[in-house]
Predicted model as a PDB file, atoms N, CA, C, CB and O in Angstrom, pLDDT in the B-factor column:
MODEL        1                                                                  
ATOM      1  N   MET A   1     -27.898  37.981   6.128  1.00 79.00           N  
ATOM      2  CA  MET A   1     -27.075  38.949   6.611  1.00 79.00           C  
ATOM      3  C   MET A   1     -28.441  40.127   6.664  1.00 79.00           C  
ATOM      4  CB  MET A   1     -25.568  39.271   5.521  1.00 79.00           C  
ATOM      5  O   MET A   1     -29.344  40.036   5.833  1.00 79.00           O  
ATOM      6  N   GLN A   2     -28.446  40.940   7.467  1.00 93.00           N  
ATOM      7  CA  GLN A   2     -29.454  41.933   7.613  1.00 93.00           C  
ATOM      8  C   GLN A   2     -29.128  43.459   7.118  1.00 93.00           C  
ATOM      9  CB  GLN A   2     -29.787  41.935   9.050  1.00 93.00           C  
ATOM     10  O   GLN A   2     -27.971  43.867   7.013  1.00 93.00           O  
ATOM     11  N   LEU A   3     -30.080  44.118   6.876  1.00 92.00           N  
ATOM     12  CA  LEU A   3     -29.971  45.150   5.889  1.00 92.00           C  
ATOM     13  C   LEU A   3     -28.799  46.413   6.564  1.00 92.00           C  
ATOM     14  CB  LEU A   3     -31.676  45.770   5.588  1.00 92.00           C  
ATOM     15  O   LEU A   3     -28.004  47.019   5.846  1.00 92.00           O  
ATOM     16  N   ALA A   4     -28.882  46.545   7.556  1.00 90.00           N  
ATOM     17  CA  ALA A   4     -28.129  47.234   8.402  1.00 90.00           C  
ATOM     18  C   ALA A   4     -26.462  46.838   7.859  1.00 90.00           C  
ATOM     19  CB  ALA A   4     -28.579  46.779  10.019  1.00 90.00           C  
ATOM     20  O   ALA A   4     -25.573  47.518   7.346  1.00 90.00           O  
ATOM     21  N   GLU A   5     -26.553  45.593   8.207  1.00 91.00           N  
ATOM     22  CA  GLU A   5     -25.125  45.463   7.775  1.00 91.00           C  
ATOM     23  C   GLU A   5     -24.651  45.023   6.716  1.00 91.00           C  
ATOM     24  CB  GLU A   5     -24.540  44.867   8.433  1.00 91.00           C  
ATOM     25  O   GLU A   5     -23.663  44.289   6.750  1.00 91.00           O  
ATOM     26  N   LEU A   6     -25.168  45.326   5.704  1.00 87.00           N  
ATOM     27  CA  LEU A   6     -24.857  44.936   3.767  1.00 87.00           C  
ATOM     28  C   LEU A   6     -25.062  46.747   3.795  1.00 87.00           C  
ATOM     29  CB  LEU A   6     -26.607  43.508   2.370  1.00 87.00           C  
ATOM     30  O   LEU A   6     -24.184  47.092   3.005  1.00 87.00           O  
ATOM     31  N   GLN A   7     -25.638  47.825   4.205  1.00 86.00           N  
ATOM     32  CA  GLN A   7     -25.040  48.998   3.933  1.00 86.00           C  
ATOM     33  C   GLN A   7     -24.050  49.389   4.644  1.00 86.00           C  
ATOM     34  CB  GLN A   7     -25.783  49.859   3.933  1.00 86.00           C  
ATOM     35  O   GLN A   7     -23.483  50.376   4.175  1.00 86.00           O  
ATOM     36  N   LYS A   8     -23.482  48.846   5.935  1.00 86.00           N  
ATOM     37  CA  LYS A   8     -22.762  49.064   6.525  1.00 86.00           C  
ATOM     38  C   LYS A   8     -21.254  48.576   5.760  1.00 86.00           C  
ATOM     39  CB  LYS A   8     -23.239  48.613   7.671  1.00 86.00           C  
ATOM     40  O   LYS A   8     -20.293  49.291   5.474  1.00 86.00           O  
ATOM     41  N   LEU A   9     -21.369  47.656   5.629  1.00 84.00           N  
ATOM     42  CA  LEU A   9     -20.492  47.017   4.199  1.00 84.00           C  
ATOM     43  C   LEU A   9     -20.124  47.806   2.926  1.00 84.00           C  
ATOM     44  CB  LEU A   9     -21.325  45.884   3.534  1.00 84.00           C  
ATOM     45  O   LEU A   9     -18.978  48.102   2.585  1.00 84.00           O  
ATOM     46  N   PHE A  10     -21.526  48.170   2.126  1.00 82.00           N  
ATOM     47  CA  PHE A  10     -21.334  48.991   0.979  1.00 82.00           C  
ATOM     48  C   PHE A  10     -20.847  50.476   1.366  1.00 82.00           C  
ATOM     49  CB  PHE A  10     -22.668  49.024   0.185  1.00 82.00           C  
ATOM     50  O   PHE A  10     -19.984  51.106   0.755  1.00 82.00           O  
ATOM     51  N   PHE A  11     -21.480  50.867   2.370  1.00 79.00           N  
ATOM     52  CA  PHE A  11     -20.498  52.324   2.761  1.00 79.00           C  
ATOM     53  C   PHE A  11     -18.764  51.909   2.816  1.00 79.00           C  
ATOM     54  CB  PHE A  11     -21.020  53.012   4.663  1.00 79.00           C  
ATOM     55  O   PHE A  11     -17.961  52.414   2.031  1.00 79.00           O  
ATOM     56  N   GLU A  12     -18.446  51.094   3.684  1.00 80.00           N  
ATOM     57  CA  GLU A  12     -16.717  50.742   4.132  1.00 80.00           C  
ATOM     58  C   GLU A  12     -16.639  50.710   2.574  1.00 80.00           C  
ATOM     59  CB  GLU A  12     -16.103  48.969   5.245  1.00 80.00           C  
ATOM     60  O   GLU A  12     -16.213  51.703   1.984  1.00 80.00           O  
ATOM     61  N   ASN A  13     -17.025  49.635   1.911  1.00 78.00           N  
ATOM     62  CA  ASN A  13     -16.228  49.817   0.283  1.00 78.00           C  
ATOM     63  C   ASN A  13     -16.601  50.858  -0.194  1.00 78.00           C  
ATOM     64  CB  ASN A  13     -16.510  48.783  -0.906  1.00 78.00           C  
ATOM     65  O   ASN A  13     -15.647  51.633  -0.254  1.00 78.00           O  
ATOM     66  N   LEU A  14     -17.582  51.324  -0.603  1.00 77.00           N  
ATOM     67  CA  LEU A  14     -17.180  52.820  -1.448  1.00 77.00           C  
ATOM     68  C   LEU A  14     -16.543  53.466  -0.834  1.00 77.00           C  
ATOM     69  CB  LEU A  14     -18.149  53.779  -1.855  1.00 77.00           C  
ATOM     70  O   LEU A  14     -16.060  54.324  -1.572  1.00 77.00           O  
ATOM     71  N   HIS A  15     -16.095  53.627   0.549  1.00 74.00           N  
ATOM     72  CA  HIS A  15     -15.257  54.890   0.801  1.00 74.00           C  
ATOM     73  C   HIS A  15     -13.497  54.340   0.695  1.00 74.00           C  
ATOM     74  CB  HIS A  15     -15.735  55.594   2.565  1.00 74.00           C  
ATOM     75  O   HIS A  15     -12.478  54.999   0.902  1.00 74.00           O  
ATOM     76  N   GLN A  16     -13.626  53.151   0.365  1.00 74.00           N  
ATOM     77  CA  GLN A  16     -11.875  52.750   0.703  1.00 74.00           C  
ATOM     78  C   GLN A  16     -11.039  53.017  -0.645  1.00 74.00           C  
ATOM     79  CB  GLN A  16     -11.595  50.836   1.156  1.00 74.00           C  
ATOM     80  O   GLN A  16     -11.455  52.971  -1.802  1.00 74.00           O  
ATOM     81  N   ALA A  17      -9.937  53.267  -0.246  1.00 68.00           N  
ATOM     82  CA  ALA A  17      -8.888  54.034  -1.513  1.00 68.00           C  
ATOM     83  C   ALA A  17      -9.275  53.331  -2.564  1.00 68.00           C  
ATOM     84  CB  ALA A  17      -7.095  53.922  -1.407  1.00 68.00           C  
ATOM     85  O   ALA A  17      -9.724  53.882  -3.569  1.00 68.00           O  
ATOM     86  N   GLU A  18      -9.121  51.814  -2.430  1.00 75.00           N  
ATOM     87  CA  GLU A  18      -9.148  51.049  -3.656  1.00 75.00           C  
ATOM     88  C   GLU A  18     -10.570  50.505  -3.875  1.00 75.00           C  
ATOM     89  CB  GLU A  18      -8.104  49.897  -3.609  1.00 75.00           C  
ATOM     90  O   GLU A  18     -10.964  50.234  -2.741  1.00 75.00           O  
ATOM     91  N   ALA A  19     -11.301  50.281  -4.539  1.00 68.00           N  
ATOM     92  CA  ALA A  19     -12.495  49.843  -4.861  1.00 68.00           C  
ATOM     93  C   ALA A  19     -12.344  48.449  -5.134  1.00 68.00           C  
ATOM     94  CB  ALA A  19     -13.062  50.566  -5.904  1.00 68.00           C  
ATOM     95  O   ALA A  19     -11.592  48.112  -6.049  1.00 68.00           O  
ATOM     96  N   SER A  20     -13.019  47.507  -4.396  1.00 71.00           N  
ATOM     97  CA  SER A  20     -13.086  46.212  -4.575  1.00 71.00           C  
ATOM     98  C   SER A  20     -13.259  45.559  -5.793  1.00 71.00           C  
ATOM     99  CB  SER A  20     -13.880  45.859  -3.912  1.00 71.00           C  
ATOM    100  O   SER A  20     -12.502  44.653  -6.143  1.00 71.00           O  
ATOM    101  N   SER A  21     -14.446  46.051  -6.646  1.00 79.00           N  
ATOM    102  CA  SER A  21     -14.665  45.856  -7.905  1.00 79.00           C  
ATOM    103  C   SER A  21     -14.480  46.733  -9.084  1.00 79.00           C  
ATOM    104  CB  SER A  21     -15.666  45.557  -7.892  1.00 79.00           C  
ATOM    105  O   SER A  21     -14.088  47.887  -8.915  1.00 79.00           O  
ATOM    106  N   GLN A  22     -14.692  46.348 -10.070  1.00 84.00           N  
ATOM    107  CA  GLN A  22     -15.026  47.404 -11.340  1.00 84.00           C  
ATOM    108  C   GLN A  22     -16.070  47.965 -11.390  1.00 84.00           C  
ATOM    109  CB  GLN A  22     -15.036  46.938 -12.567  1.00 84.00           C  
ATOM    110  O   GLN A  22     -15.999  49.029 -12.005  1.00 84.00           O  
ATOM    111  N   GLY A  23     -17.369  47.632 -10.873  1.00 79.00           N  
ATOM    112  CA  GLY A  23     -18.635  47.890 -10.738  1.00 79.00           C  
ATOM    113  C   GLY A  23     -18.370  48.760  -9.460  1.00 79.00           C  
ATOM    114  O   GLY A  23     -19.148  49.707  -9.578  1.00 79.00           O  
ATOM    115  N   MET A  24     -17.735  48.895  -8.421  1.00 81.00           N  
ATOM    116  CA  MET A  24     -17.770  49.978  -7.544  1.00 81.00           C  
ATOM    117  C   MET A  24     -16.587  50.860  -7.770  1.00 81.00           C  
ATOM    118  CB  MET A  24     -17.837  49.516  -6.160  1.00 81.00           C  
ATOM    119  O   MET A  24     -16.422  51.942  -7.206  1.00 81.00           O  
ATOM    120  N   GLN A  25     -15.881  50.389  -8.522  1.00 85.00           N  
ATOM    121  CA  GLN A  25     -14.815  51.722  -8.953  1.00 85.00           C  
ATOM    122  C   GLN A  25     -15.855  52.834  -9.881  1.00 85.00           C  
ATOM    123  CB  GLN A  25     -13.206  51.039 -10.196  1.00 85.00           C  
ATOM    124  O   GLN A  25     -15.862  54.061  -9.772  1.00 85.00           O  
ATOM    125  N   ILE A  26     -16.442  52.249 -10.519  1.00 88.00           N  
ATOM    126  CA  ILE A  26     -17.466  53.354 -11.413  1.00 88.00           C  
ATOM    127  C   ILE A  26     -18.297  54.057 -10.496  1.00 88.00           C  
ATOM    128  CB  ILE A  26     -18.555  52.623 -12.532  1.00 88.00           C  
ATOM    129  O   ILE A  26     -18.674  55.224 -10.600  1.00 88.00           O  
ATOM    130  N   TYR A  27     -18.586  53.124  -9.453  1.00 85.00           N  
ATOM    131  CA  TYR A  27     -19.813  53.876  -9.170  1.00 85.00           C  
ATOM    132  C   TYR A  27     -18.950  54.679  -8.119  1.00 85.00           C  
ATOM    133  CB  TYR A  27     -21.305  52.975  -8.625  1.00 85.00           C  
ATOM    134  O   TYR A  27     -19.254  55.862  -7.964  1.00 85.00           O  
ATOM    135  N   GLN A  28     -18.176  54.296  -7.573  1.00 87.00           N  
ATOM    136  CA  GLN A  28     -17.136  55.402  -6.669  1.00 87.00           C  
ATOM    137  C   GLN A  28     -16.670  56.801  -7.531  1.00 87.00           C  
ATOM    138  CB  GLN A  28     -15.504  54.506  -6.237  1.00 87.00           C  
ATOM    139  O   GLN A  28     -16.850  57.946  -7.117  1.00 87.00           O  
ATOM    140  N   SER A  29     -16.313  56.598  -8.252  1.00 88.00           N  
ATOM    141  CA  SER A  29     -15.737  57.682  -9.453  1.00 88.00           C  
ATOM    142  C   SER A  29     -17.131  58.216  -9.603  1.00 88.00           C  
ATOM    143  CB  SER A  29     -14.935  56.985 -11.115  1.00 88.00           C  
ATOM    144  O   SER A  29     -17.051  59.371  -9.185  1.00 88.00           O  
ATOM    145  N   SER A  30     -18.305  57.998  -9.959  1.00 90.00           N  
ATOM    146  CA  SER A  30     -19.500  58.717 -10.652  1.00 90.00           C  
ATOM    147  C   SER A  30     -19.998  59.524  -8.903  1.00 90.00           C  
ATOM    148  CB  SER A  30     -20.969  57.270 -11.638  1.00 90.00           C  
ATOM    149  O   SER A  30     -20.498  60.645  -8.806  1.00 90.00           O  
ATOM    150  N   MET A  31     -19.732  58.728  -7.892  1.00 89.00           N  
ATOM    151  CA  MET A  31     -20.071  59.705  -7.258  1.00 89.00           C  
ATOM    152  C   MET A  31     -19.028  60.807  -6.467  1.00 89.00           C  
ATOM    153  CB  MET A  31     -20.870  59.124  -6.514  1.00 89.00           C  
ATOM    154  O   MET A  31     -19.578  61.683  -5.800  1.00 89.00           O  
ATOM    155  N   ARG A  32     -17.929  60.790  -6.511  1.00 91.00           N  
ATOM    156  CA  ARG A  32     -16.980  61.966  -6.391  1.00 91.00           C  
ATOM    157  C   ARG A  32     -17.036  62.894  -7.194  1.00 91.00           C  
ATOM    158  CB  ARG A  32     -15.795  61.692  -6.439  1.00 91.00           C  
ATOM    159  O   ARG A  32     -16.860  64.066  -6.863  1.00 91.00           O  
ATOM    160  N   SER A  33     -17.339  62.435  -8.604  1.00 95.00           N  
ATOM    161  CA  SER A  33     -17.849  63.380  -9.459  1.00 95.00           C  
ATOM    162  C   SER A  33     -18.446  64.421  -9.141  1.00 95.00           C  
ATOM    163  CB  SER A  33     -18.511  62.961 -10.137  1.00 95.00           C  
ATOM    164  O   SER A  33     -18.102  65.592  -8.980  1.00 95.00           O  
ATOM    165  N   THR A  34     -20.083  63.451  -9.010  1.00 95.00           N  
ATOM    166  CA  THR A  34     -21.361  64.220  -8.642  1.00 95.00           C  
ATOM    167  C   THR A  34     -20.810  65.222  -7.390  1.00 95.00           C  
ATOM    168  CB  THR A  34     -22.732  63.064  -8.116  1.00 95.00           C  
ATOM    169  O   THR A  34     -21.134  66.396  -7.565  1.00 95.00           O  
ATOM    170  N   LEU A  35     -19.987  64.944  -6.088  1.00 95.00           N  
ATOM    171  CA  LEU A  35     -19.911  65.655  -5.474  1.00 95.00           C  
ATOM    172  C   LEU A  35     -19.069  66.791  -5.229  1.00 95.00           C  
ATOM    173  CB  LEU A  35     -20.018  65.153  -4.960  1.00 95.00           C  
ATOM    174  O   LEU A  35     -19.066  67.663  -4.360  1.00 95.00           O  
ATOM    175  N   PHE A  36     -18.044  66.437  -6.668  1.00 97.00           N  
ATOM    176  CA  PHE A  36     -17.388  67.301  -6.634  1.00 97.00           C  
ATOM    177  C   PHE A  36     -18.206  68.830  -7.367  1.00 97.00           C  
ATOM    178  CB  PHE A  36     -16.173  66.701  -7.216  1.00 97.00           C  
ATOM    179  O   PHE A  36     -17.931  69.981  -7.027  1.00 97.00           O  
ATOM    180  N   HIS A  37     -19.166  68.461  -8.348  1.00 97.00           N  
ATOM    181  CA  HIS A  37     -20.023  69.219  -8.968  1.00 97.00           C  
ATOM    182  C   HIS A  37     -20.729  69.754  -8.437  1.00 97.00           C  
ATOM    183  CB  HIS A  37     -20.556  68.839  -9.652  1.00 97.00           C  
ATOM    184  O   HIS A  37     -20.873  70.930  -8.772  1.00 97.00           O  
ATOM    185  N   THR A  38     -21.354  69.357  -7.606  1.00 97.00           N  
ATOM    186  CA  THR A  38     -22.453  69.781  -6.591  1.00 97.00           C  
ATOM    187  C   THR A  38     -22.055  70.940  -5.728  1.00 97.00           C  
ATOM    188  CB  THR A  38     -22.820  68.606  -5.640  1.00 97.00           C  
ATOM    189  O   THR A  38     -22.787  71.904  -5.502  1.00 97.00           O  
ATOM    190  N   ILE A  39     -20.567  70.739  -5.159  1.00 97.00           N  
ATOM    191  CA  ILE A  39     -19.832  71.646  -4.418  1.00 97.00           C  
ATOM    192  C   ILE A  39     -19.677  72.828  -5.227  1.00 97.00           C  
ATOM    193  CB  ILE A  39     -18.559  71.108  -3.984  1.00 97.00           C  
ATOM    194  O   ILE A  39     -19.989  73.990  -4.969  1.00 97.00           O  
ATOM    195  N   SER A  40     -18.934  72.137  -6.643  1.00 97.00           N  
ATOM    196  CA  SER A  40     -18.615  74.008  -7.089  1.00 97.00           C  
ATOM    197  C   SER A  40     -20.089  74.817  -7.469  1.00 97.00           C  
ATOM    198  CB  SER A  40     -17.433  74.179  -8.895  1.00 97.00           C  
ATOM    199  O   SER A  40     -20.354  75.997  -7.237  1.00 97.00           O  
ATOM    200  N   LYS A  41     -20.861  73.892  -8.061  1.00 97.00           N  
ATOM    201  CA  LYS A  41     -22.307  74.931  -7.971  1.00 97.00           C  
ATOM    202  C   LYS A  41     -22.760  75.506  -7.028  1.00 97.00           C  
ATOM    203  CB  LYS A  41     -23.424  74.439  -8.220  1.00 97.00           C  
ATOM    204  O   LYS A  41     -23.451  76.502  -7.241  1.00 97.00           O  
ATOM    205  N   THR A  42     -22.517  75.062  -5.672  1.00 97.00           N  
ATOM    206  CA  THR A  42     -22.773  75.384  -4.744  1.00 97.00           C  
ATOM    207  C   THR A  42     -22.466  77.018  -3.841  1.00 97.00           C  
ATOM    208  CB  THR A  42     -22.370  74.382  -4.404  1.00 97.00           C  
ATOM    209  O   THR A  42     -23.073  77.869  -3.191  1.00 97.00           O  
ATOM    210  N   PHE A  43     -20.742  76.607  -4.488  1.00 97.00           N  
ATOM    211  CA  PHE A  43     -20.030  77.748  -4.181  1.00 97.00           C  
ATOM    212  C   PHE A  43     -19.736  78.233  -4.960  1.00 97.00           C  
ATOM    213  CB  PHE A  43     -19.179  77.758  -3.590  1.00 97.00           C  
ATOM    214  O   PHE A  43     -18.616  77.802  -5.233  1.00 97.00           O  
ATOM    215  N   PRO A  44     -20.100  79.185  -5.831  1.00 97.00           N  
ATOM    216  CA  PRO A  44     -19.668  79.945  -7.220  1.00 97.00           C  
ATOM    217  C   PRO A  44     -18.536  81.226  -6.867  1.00 97.00           C  
ATOM    218  CB  PRO A  44     -21.228  80.689  -8.023  1.00 97.00           C  
ATOM    219  O   PRO A  44     -17.528  81.536  -7.502  1.00 97.00           O  
ATOM    220  N   ALA A  45     -18.929  81.647  -6.003  1.00 97.00           N  
ATOM    221  CA  ALA A  45     -18.251  82.547  -5.627  1.00 97.00           C  
ATOM    222  C   ALA A  45     -17.305  82.375  -4.898  1.00 97.00           C  
ATOM    223  CB  ALA A  45     -18.797  83.233  -5.245  1.00 97.00           C  
ATOM    224  O   ALA A  45     -16.649  83.416  -4.873  1.00 97.00           O  
ATOM    225  N   CYS A  46     -16.731  81.363  -4.078  1.00 97.00           N  
ATOM    226  CA  CYS A  46     -15.502  81.018  -3.574  1.00 97.00           C  
ATOM    227  C   CYS A  46     -14.544  80.457  -4.356  1.00 97.00           C  
ATOM    228  CB  CYS A  46     -15.643  80.283  -2.656  1.00 97.00           C  
ATOM    229  O   CYS A  46     -13.362  80.602  -4.047  1.00 97.00           O  
ATOM    230  N   LYS A  47     -14.977  79.614  -5.668  1.00 97.00           N  
ATOM    231  CA  LYS A  47     -14.277  79.425  -6.894  1.00 97.00           C  
ATOM    232  C   LYS A  47     -14.081  80.433  -7.072  1.00 97.00           C  
ATOM    233  CB  LYS A  47     -14.724  78.840  -7.927  1.00 97.00           C  
ATOM    234  O   LYS A  47     -12.887  80.577  -6.811  1.00 97.00           O  
ATOM    235  N   ARG A  48     -14.692  81.808  -7.529  1.00 97.00           N  
ATOM    236  CA  ARG A  48     -14.010  82.938  -8.281  1.00 97.00           C  
ATOM    237  C   ARG A  48     -13.123  83.571  -7.343  1.00 97.00           C  
ATOM    238  CB  ARG A  48     -14.997  83.998  -8.881  1.00 97.00           C  
ATOM    239  O   ARG A  48     -12.046  84.007  -7.750  1.00 97.00           O  
ATOM    240  N   LEU A  49     -13.434  83.665  -6.202  1.00 97.00           N  
ATOM    241  CA  LEU A  49     -12.400  84.143  -4.924  1.00 97.00           C  
ATOM    242  C   LEU A  49     -11.054  83.450  -5.047  1.00 97.00           C  
ATOM    243  CB  LEU A  49     -13.023  83.712  -3.340  1.00 97.00           C  
ATOM    244  O   LEU A  49     -10.047  84.093  -5.344  1.00 97.00           O  
ATOM    245  N   VAL A  50     -11.032  82.259  -4.841  1.00 97.00           N  
ATOM    246  CA  VAL A  50     -10.004  81.489  -4.889  1.00 97.00           C  
ATOM    247  C   VAL A  50      -9.370  80.864  -5.795  1.00 97.00           C  
ATOM    248  CB  VAL A  50     -10.152  80.864  -4.336  1.00 97.00           C  
ATOM    249  O   VAL A  50      -8.371  80.217  -5.479  1.00 97.00           O  
ATOM    250  N   GLY A  51      -9.818  80.918  -7.149  1.00 97.00           N  
ATOM    251  CA  GLY A  51      -9.197  80.734  -8.419  1.00 97.00           C  
ATOM    252  C   GLY A  51      -9.747  78.823  -8.374  1.00 97.00           C  
ATOM    253  O   GLY A  51     -10.057  78.257  -7.326  1.00 97.00           O  
ATOM    254  N   GLU A  52      -9.742  78.191  -9.664  1.00 96.00           N  
ATOM    255  CA  GLU A  52     -10.296  77.020  -9.635  1.00 96.00           C  
ATOM    256  C   GLU A  52      -9.429  76.207  -9.740  1.00 96.00           C  
ATOM    257  CB  GLU A  52     -11.164  76.813 -10.416  1.00 96.00           C  
ATOM    258  O   GLU A  52      -9.740  75.052 -10.028  1.00 96.00           O  
ATOM    259  N   GLU A  53      -7.921  76.608  -9.512  1.00 97.00           N  
ATOM    260  CA  GLU A  53      -7.099  75.173  -9.347  1.00 97.00           C  
ATOM    261  C   GLU A  53      -6.766  74.707  -7.493  1.00 97.00           C  
ATOM    262  CB  GLU A  53      -5.308  75.466 -10.311  1.00 97.00           C  
ATOM    263  O   GLU A  53      -6.453  73.653  -6.939  1.00 97.00           O  
ATOM    264  N   PHE A  54      -7.047  76.176  -6.990  1.00 98.00           N  
ATOM    265  CA  PHE A  54      -7.171  75.810  -5.506  1.00 98.00           C  
ATOM    266  C   PHE A  54      -8.271  75.437  -4.650  1.00 98.00           C  
ATOM    267  CB  PHE A  54      -6.786  76.693  -4.918  1.00 98.00           C  
ATOM    268  O   PHE A  54      -8.123  75.014  -3.504  1.00 98.00           O  
ATOM    269  N   PHE A  55      -9.636  75.640  -5.368  1.00 98.00           N  
ATOM    270  CA  PHE A  55     -10.806  75.435  -5.223  1.00 98.00           C  
ATOM    271  C   PHE A  55     -10.539  73.994  -5.476  1.00 98.00           C  
ATOM    272  CB  PHE A  55     -11.767  76.248  -6.017  1.00 98.00           C  
ATOM    273  O   PHE A  55     -10.140  73.290  -4.549  1.00 98.00           O  
ATOM    274  N   ALA A  56     -10.729  73.513  -6.647  1.00 98.00           N  
ATOM    275  CA  ALA A  56     -10.451  71.832  -6.962  1.00 98.00           C  
ATOM    276  C   ALA A  56      -9.227  71.181  -5.835  1.00 98.00           C  
ATOM    277  CB  ALA A  56      -9.730  71.636  -8.844  1.00 98.00           C  
ATOM    278  O   ALA A  56      -9.071  69.963  -5.917  1.00 98.00           O  
ATOM    279  N   LYS A  57      -8.776  71.571  -5.293  1.00 98.00           N  
ATOM    280  CA  LYS A  57      -7.412  71.022  -4.340  1.00 98.00           C  
ATOM    281  C   LYS A  57      -8.494  71.042  -3.573  1.00 98.00           C  
ATOM    282  CB  LYS A  57      -5.794  71.910  -3.884  1.00 98.00           C  
ATOM    283  O   LYS A  57      -9.301  70.113  -3.547  1.00 98.00           O  
ATOM    284  N   ILE A  58      -8.627  72.428  -2.677  1.00 97.00           N  
ATOM    285  CA  ILE A  58      -9.219  71.831  -1.332  1.00 97.00           C  
ATOM    286  C   ILE A  58     -10.821  70.603  -1.627  1.00 97.00           C  
ATOM    287  CB  ILE A  58      -9.755  73.513  -0.275  1.00 97.00           C  
ATOM    288  O   ILE A  58     -10.983  69.557  -0.998  1.00 97.00           O  
ATOM    289  N   THR A  59     -11.547  71.009  -2.448  1.00 97.00           N  
ATOM    290  CA  THR A  59     -12.998  70.116  -2.879  1.00 97.00           C  
ATOM    291  C   THR A  59     -12.587  68.756  -2.916  1.00 97.00           C  
ATOM    292  CB  THR A  59     -13.723  70.479  -4.469  1.00 97.00           C  
ATOM    293  O   THR A  59     -13.287  67.877  -2.413  1.00 97.00           O  
ATOM    294  N   TRP A  60     -11.278  68.468  -3.589  1.00 95.00           N  
ATOM    295  CA  TRP A  60     -10.860  67.286  -3.609  1.00 95.00           C  
ATOM    296  C   TRP A  60     -10.850  66.679  -2.025  1.00 95.00           C  
ATOM    297  CB  TRP A  60      -9.529  67.330  -4.337  1.00 95.00           C  
ATOM    298  O   TRP A  60     -11.557  65.815  -1.506  1.00 95.00           O  
ATOM    299  N   ASP A  61      -9.602  67.605  -1.411  1.00 96.00           N  
ATOM    300  CA  ASP A  61      -9.444  67.105   0.152  1.00 96.00           C  
ATOM    301  C   ASP A  61     -10.538  67.141   0.797  1.00 96.00           C  
ATOM    302  CB  ASP A  61      -8.543  67.857   1.006  1.00 96.00           C  
ATOM    303  O   ASP A  61     -10.575  66.564   1.884  1.00 96.00           O  
ATOM    304  N   TYR A  62     -11.479  67.689   0.398  1.00 95.00           N  
ATOM    305  CA  TYR A  62     -12.685  67.718   1.562  1.00 95.00           C  
ATOM    306  C   TYR A  62     -13.522  66.523   1.136  1.00 95.00           C  
ATOM    307  CB  TYR A  62     -13.721  69.248   1.601  1.00 95.00           C  
ATOM    308  O   TYR A  62     -14.217  65.998   2.005  1.00 95.00           O  
ATOM    309  N   ILE A  63     -13.539  66.014  -0.139  1.00 92.00           N  
ATOM    310  CA  ILE A  63     -14.215  64.807  -0.598  1.00 92.00           C  
ATOM    311  C   ILE A  63     -13.422  63.715   0.061  1.00 92.00           C  
ATOM    312  CB  ILE A  63     -14.271  64.663  -2.203  1.00 92.00           C  
ATOM    313  O   ILE A  63     -14.119  62.766   0.421  1.00 92.00           O  
ATOM    314  N   ASP A  64     -12.181  63.618   0.300  1.00 88.00           N  
ATOM    315  CA  ASP A  64     -11.356  62.973   0.389  1.00 88.00           C  
ATOM    316  C   ASP A  64     -11.422  61.954   1.932  1.00 88.00           C  
ATOM    317  CB  ASP A  64     -10.324  63.903   0.119  1.00 88.00           C  
ATOM    318  O   ASP A  64     -11.197  60.757   2.114  1.00 88.00           O  
ATOM    319  N   HIS A  65     -11.911  63.265   3.039  1.00 90.00           N  
ATOM    320  CA  HIS A  65     -11.746  63.470   4.291  1.00 90.00           C  
ATOM    321  C   HIS A  65     -12.566  63.885   5.098  1.00 90.00           C  
ATOM    322  CB  HIS A  65     -11.004  64.038   4.428  1.00 90.00           C  
ATOM    323  O   HIS A  65     -12.384  64.208   6.272  1.00 90.00           O  
ATOM    324  N   GLN A  66     -13.667  63.890   4.379  1.00 89.00           N  
ATOM    325  CA  GLN A  66     -15.418  64.073   4.924  1.00 89.00           C  
ATOM    326  C   GLN A  66     -16.017  63.461   4.114  1.00 89.00           C  
ATOM    327  CB  GLN A  66     -16.196  65.525   4.984  1.00 89.00           C  
ATOM    328  O   GLN A  66     -16.305  63.976   3.034  1.00 89.00           O  
ATOM    329  N   PRO A  67     -16.455  61.843   4.523  1.00 79.00           N  
ATOM    330  CA  PRO A  67     -16.973  60.995   3.510  1.00 79.00           C  
ATOM    331  C   PRO A  67     -18.616  61.466   3.511  1.00 79.00           C  
ATOM    332  CB  PRO A  67     -16.657  59.290   3.888  1.00 79.00           C  
ATOM    333  O   PRO A  67     -19.185  62.007   4.459  1.00 79.00           O  
ATOM    334  N   SER A  68     -19.141  61.162   2.370  1.00 78.00           N  
ATOM    335  CA  SER A  68     -20.890  61.360   2.397  1.00 78.00           C  
ATOM    336  C   SER A  68     -21.749  60.342   2.674  1.00 78.00           C  
ATOM    337  CB  SER A  68     -21.467  61.753   1.127  1.00 78.00           C  
ATOM    338  O   SER A  68     -21.815  59.252   2.107  1.00 78.00           O  
ATOM    339  N   LEU A  69     -22.337  60.714   3.484  1.00 70.00           N  
ATOM    340  CA  LEU A  69     -23.159  59.730   4.329  1.00 70.00           C  
ATOM    341  C   LEU A  69     -24.354  59.664   3.128  1.00 70.00           C  
ATOM    342  CB  LEU A  69     -23.701  60.371   6.112  1.00 70.00           C  
ATOM    343  O   LEU A  69     -25.350  58.958   3.287  1.00 70.00           O  
TER     344      LEU A  69                                                      
ENDMDL                                                                          
END                                                                             
C-alpha cells in the first residue's frame, strides 16, 4: 500500500462518527479537544460577545462539519 493510500484511510477513519478502535477513538477525541481549545483561544472576543454556551455549540458544529486537514 502506498503512503497516499494510507493517509487517505487514516483521514477517513479519523473523521468517521464512530472510531474503528479504542486507539483511534482516543486520537479522535484528542484532536477534537485540541481544535476546540485552539478556536477558543483564537476568538476570545467572539466568545465573550456570544457567551460560552453558544460559542461552544457553534464551535463543535464547525468541528463536526469542517474536517481539519
